[in-house]
N, C-alpha and C positions, 0 to 999 in steps of 0.2 A: 601086768604090773600090780598085782594084788598085794595089799599090805600083809605083813606077816608078824606074828607075835614072837619077838626075840627073847632069848634068855637074858636074865638080869645083867650078867656081866658084860654083854654086848652093849646094852643101853648105857651102862656106866662108862664104858670105853668111849662112846660117842660124846658123852657130857664132859668127860675129863680131858679129851684129846686137845681141846682148844686152850686148856689151862696149863698144859705141860710144856716145858721148854726142852728141846732136845739138843744135844751137843752135835757139832759137825766139824769135820776136818777143814782147815782153811783151804781156800781155793785160790789158785793163781791164774790170772788172765794174761795171755800173751798178746803181743802186738803184731800186726801184719807188716809186710814190707811197705815202705813208703813209695806210693806211685803218684801221689800228688801232694805237695807240701803246703801246709798252712802254719805260719809262725805266729805265736801269740805269747804274751807274758802270762804265765800260769801260776796260780797259787793253789791249785786243786790236785790232789793225788788220787791214784787208783786204790788206795787203802793199803793195809799192811798184810804181809804173809809171814809165816814163821821162817821162811827161807831168807828173808831180808836181813842184811847185816845191820849192825847198830847205826851205821852211817845212814843207811836207807831209812831206818825208822825215825831218825832225827830230821831228815830232809823234808822240808815243807814245800819245796819247789818254788819258793817265793822269789820273785824278781828274775826267774830263770826263763829264758826263751825256749819254748817247747815247739817242736815242729810236728804237726799232725799229718797223717796220710789222708787220703780222700774218704776213708771210712771213719775218721775221727779218733784214731789211736795214735799215741806218740810215746816217747820215752824221755824221761828226765836225763839230761846229759850229766848231771851230778851223781845221781844214785842209780840210774838205769831202770827205775821203776816205771811201770806202765801208767800213763796219764791219759785221761779222757778229755776230749774237746768239750767245753761247756755248752749246754743247750742255750739257745738264744731267748733271753727274757723279753717279753712284750707286755705292755700295759694298756694298749689302746686299740687292739685289733680284734679281740674275741670276746663274745659273750658266751662263755663255755658252759655256764650253768643256767642259761635261758632265763635270767632275771632282769633283762633289759638294761644291764650295765656292763661296761667293759671290765674284764678281769685280768689279773696277772697270769699269764700263760707262757710256758716254755715251749718253744718250737724245736722239734727234734727231726733232723734230716739225715742222720747217719748213725751207725752202730755206736760209735764212741759217745755221742750225745745221749743215746739211750742208756748206756752204762753210767754216764755222769748223772743222769736224772735218777737212776736207781740209787746211786750213792747219796744224792741229795735227800731222798726219802728215807734211806736207811741210816743216815748220819755218819757215813764213812768217808766223807770228803774232808781233807785237811783244810782247816781255816774257813770252812763253810758250815753255817748252822743248819742242823737237821730241820727238814720241813715236810712233815707227813701230809700237809694240806696242799702241797704244790700241785698245780694244774699243768697239763701238757697236751700238746697236739702233734701228731705226726704230719710232716709236710712231704714225706717221700716214703716209699717202701724201704724197709730196713733189712739188710742181710748181714749177719754176723759171720757164720761159717757157710761158705758156698757148698751146695749139694751135700748137705750134712748126712742125711739118711742113707744116700748111696755110698758115702765114704766110710761109714762105720764098718768095723771088722769085729767079729765075734769069736770067742773061744768055744771049746766043746760044750761048755755049760751055758752058753747063751749070753755071757757077759761081754761087754764092749772091751776089746783088747787094745785099741789105739786111741783111747780118750785123750792122751796127752797131745795129740795132733790138733786139738781144737781149742778155741777160746771158750772158757767156761763161763756160764751165766750165773749171776747172783740175782734172784728175783727182786723185783721192786716190792718193798715192804716184806723183808725176809725174816725168818725165824732161825738165825744161825748164831752160833756161839751163845751169848747171853742176851741176844736181841729178840724181842717179840713185837716187831713193828706192825702197825695197822695203818693201811692207806685210807685217807679221808678226803682226798682231792677228787678231781675229775680228769680222767685220761680219755681223750678223744682220738681214736685211731684214724679218724678222717677217711674211713674206707680204704686204708692202706694195710699192708701186711708186715709182720715181723717174722723173718725166717732165719733158720740156722742157729737157734738157741740150743745150747747143750748143757745139761746138768746131770751128773751121775754121782750121787753121794749119799751119805747117811744123814739125812736131814728131813724135816717136815715142812709143810706149806711150800710146795714147789709149783711153779708155773711162770708165765710172764709176770704175774703178780704172786706174791706169797700169801698175803692176807689183807683183806679189806675191812674197814670199819663200816658202821651203818651209813655214814655219809659218803662212803666211797662210791664212785661212779665210773665204771669201765665200759666203754662203748665203741662200736664201729671199728673193730680191729680183728684181723685174722692172724692166727699163729700157725705158720706152715713150716714144713721141712725141719722140725725141731724134735729134740729127744730129751725127755725128762724122766729120770728114775730116782725115786726117793723113798723115804720110810712111809710117810702117811700124808694125807691131804694133798694129793697130786692132781693137778688139773691143767689143761692146756692154757687157759686164760688166767685162772686164779686158783690157788690151792684151797684156801679157806675164805669163803665169801659171806660177809654179813651186810654187804652193800647191794649195789645194783649192777648187773651185767646185762647189757642189751646189744643186739645186732653184732654179735661176735661169732667166730668159728675157729675150730681147730682142725688142722690136717697134719698133725705130728704124732709121734709115738710116745705113749705114757705108760709107766710102770710104777706100782707101789708094792713094797716088799714086806711091810710090817704085818704082824698077825691079824690085827683088826683094822687094817688100813682102809681109807676111803680114796677112791680114784675114779675120776670121770673126765670125759672129753672136754667139757667146758670148765667145771670146777670139781674138786675132790669132795669138799664138804660145803653144802649150801646152808650156812649156819645163820639162818634168820634173814638172809637177803632174798633177792628175786633174780631169776634167770629167765629172760624172755627174748624171743626172736634170735635164737642161736642154733648152731648145728655143728655136728662132728662128723668128719670123714676119716679120722685117724684111727690108730690102733690103741686100745685101752686094755691093760693087763693087770691083774692082781695075783700075787703069789701067796698072800697070807691065808691062814686056815679059816678065819671067819671074816674075811674082807667084804667090803661093799663096793661093787664095781658097776658102772653104768655108762652108757654112751654119752649122756649129757652130764649127769652128776653121779658121784658114787653114793653119797648119802645126803638127804635133804630134809630139813624141818620147815621149809618155806616154799612158796609157789614156784613152780616151773611151768612156763606156758609158751605156746607157739614155737616149739623146738622140734628138731628131728635128728636122727642118727642113722647113718648108713655104714659107719665104721665097724671094725671087728672088735667085739668085747669078749674077753676070756678071763677065766679064773682057774687056777691050778687045783683048788680045793673044792670038793663037792659040798662043803658046808658054807661056802661063800654065797652072799646074796648078789645075784647078777641079773641085769636087765638091759634091754636096748635103750632105755631112757634113764632110769635111776635104780640103783641096786636096792637101796633100803630107804624108805621115806615115811615121814609123818605129815609133811605138807602136801597141798593139792598139786596134781599134775593135770594140766588141761591143754587140749588141742596139740598133743605131741605124738610123733610118729617115728617108727623105726623100721628098718629093712627086715623082712621076714619071708620065709618060703611061701606062706599063705597069709591072707588077710585074717586078722583076728580083732576081737573087741578091745584089746589092750593097746591099740595103736599100730599093730603090725600091718605093713603094706608091702606089696610085692615090687620087684624091680620094674615090672610093666606099669604099675600104678604110679611109681615115682617118675618114670619117663614120660607118662601121658600128660603130666601136669596136674593130676588130681591132688597130690599132696601140696603142691604150691598153692593151688586154689584154696584148699582147706586152711592152710596156714594164713593166707591173706585175709581170711574172714575174721581173724582175731578170736578173742574169747573173754568171758567174764568170770572172775574168780571171787567167790564169796556171795553173800546174799544181803539184801537190804542196804543199810547204811555202810556195811562192811564190804560191799561189792566193789571190785576194781576191774575196769575193762582194759585189756591189753590189745592195742591195735596191731594188726598183722599186715598193714599196708606196705611194709618194706619188702615183702616177698614177691618174687617173680621167677619166671623160667622161660627161656626162649625155646619154643617147641619146633619140631621139624628135624630134618636130616642132619643139619649142622648146628643144632641147638644144644641146650644144656640137658644133661642126663638126670639132673636132680635140681631142686629149688636153690635159688641164690638170693642174696640180699640186694636186690636191684628192682625197684618198683617200676622202672621203665619197661620191664619185661612182664607186665601184669598178665595174669592168667584168668580167663573167664570160663564159667560153665555155661554152655550154650546147647541149643537143640540142633541135632544133625538129622536131616530128613533123608529118606531113601529115594525120594523123587526130586524132580526139578521144582523151581519156585512156583510155577503155574499149577503143578499137581504134586504137592509135597509128599503125600503118603504118610507113613508112620515115622516117628522120630525116636532118637535115643539121646541121652545126655553125654556130651563129650567136653573136652577142655581145649581152649583156643586162645591165642593172643589177640583175636578179634572179638568184639563184643556182640556181633551180629550172628544170626542163625546161619547154618551151613546147609546148602542144597547140592544135589547132584547137578552136573552140567546139563544144560539142554542138549538134546540130540537132534541137532538141526539137519534137515535134508532139503534139497532143492524142491521148491514148489513148482510143479510142472504146469500150473495154471498161471503163474506169475513169476517171471524170471527175476524180478527185483526183490523177492523175499525168499527166506528160508523158513521152513515150518518144523517145529519140534515134534518128533514122533511120540513123545510122552504126553505133553499137555496141549498140543496143537497150536501153541503160541507161535507167532511169526516174528521174524527179525529182518529189518530192511537191510538189503545188500545191494551193492552197485557192481556191475560187471563190465569188463571190457572184452570185446569179441574179436576173434581173428579167424580167418579161413585156413583150414588145415586139410591134409589128405587130398590134395589136388582139388580143393573146392567141394569135396564130398562130406565135410564135417565142419562143425563150428566148435572152437575152443573158447570157453568163457572163463575168465580169471577174475575172481572177486577182489576188488580193491580194498575191501574192509578186512577180510579174514585170510586172504591169499589162497582160498580154495579154488581148484580148477575143475572144470567139467567139460568133457568132450561129447558133443551131440552129433550123432550120425543123421545126415539129412535123408529124408524119405523122398525119393524121386517119383513124382506123379507119372501116370501113364503118358507115353509120348509116341510119336511116330518113329519109325525105324531110323529116319535120318535126322531126328531132333535130339539135340544134346543139351542138357541143362547143367550149367556149372555155376555154383554160388560165387559171387564176386565180392562178398563182404558187406554189401549194403542191404538195408531193410527192403524186403519184397513181400508182397501179399501172396498168400497161398491161393492156388487155383481152387482148392477145396474148402477154404474157410476164410474168414476175415481176419484171423490172427496173423501176426507177423511170423516170418520164418524163425526168427530167433526165439519165439515162444513155443514152437513145435519141436520138442526134443524129448528124448528119453535119456536118463542119466546112466552113462556107461562107466562111471568112475566112482 
């Protein structure tokens, strides 16, 4: 990920991109079939489209009872426009900005409420004042279009051909029409996911959020099974970020089509903000001739830290800037990793290194960006990975699955031998198992053939093979041993049969049960 000196026109394009307003065709959102009805008095609308009649444009839905389905969508019985269920306003439940005081926060539990919140920030709700400072928290996983990516159909040129089948998303803080909205509140995903978002149009600043101001804070949310295709500044979480994005991930498909577009798994353009503790597993594509495309950010002029990408990153032009983390950057990139065929100094890690827990461990160590008074430390304590056969194949944002770097020895604990560094969900060193064998001098112990250490065992005995052998079963480990009895010399008419009780040997003072050889 080495920095490159770009031609002047590319630098100007980056600087001017956030100052330009692009036109966009109006978008219509459809409603699902009612499967669970909620009736409320509504005065909020879904916004206007050019297809609406004059009557629809004049209808404010005031005093009209709207019935919402279980996903929060309804239709006005007067004008048939789509109406969204309002999010629930709270004032005494959440300290969302960690300042030890309760804040006004909107609870979002379904897709309709998410669309309503977007309308609140964008200023498109009838009769409701725009609020770009609004705070929100997800209280459930949100699904807009079920199994979206599997449902998409494409024409011969790779364009989606059945887009009208889906509810279209308008980003929170969008740049559509003559709007250039900037989000300045705090959005807490509460470790939930938003899935099935669909946008496919000629617009800029596309993602769950379109654009965030320096005070904007987006955290703890995953964007999954979603499809975003736009002109420029396309990102799974935020198109244009001047705020803070933390603990977020993208598992959707992203495409930017403009010549000098910026597109990235988390944000398209990190415009003075910070991106930390984020990851991308989705597909990121740029078709522009001098585009910037990256697994985490397309273009960045600010810090990116403690992030990784294992998603596919592609560009159709050989002149595009493309990278596993950030295509084109001026700001620092620290402690970030991407999937590669071989390990490299630019953060490339192999599939085996991701699966082993190495990357999760490195991310969890955090990093410091800057020096002296300007130094900022970013903690990585949120990272974890369940290791083992049924574990995680890559790091996740779950600190309960913490990964440690420990010593693994090639010997047992009593005689450890040499060691190598490995990764484990346990904080203690790893040793080979003792190789215990029965101690022929003391039937109550097992002795390790590596370190000669002993382990107490208790056995129960029974006579087998018509009294010619003893079978010992360990009550501790379940191991069984069959011991052939050695018959001492006897007269021709003397017959010795073991009756299961302790007897002294004629040849020694040891008990019969101690005179054996291990035949198992």
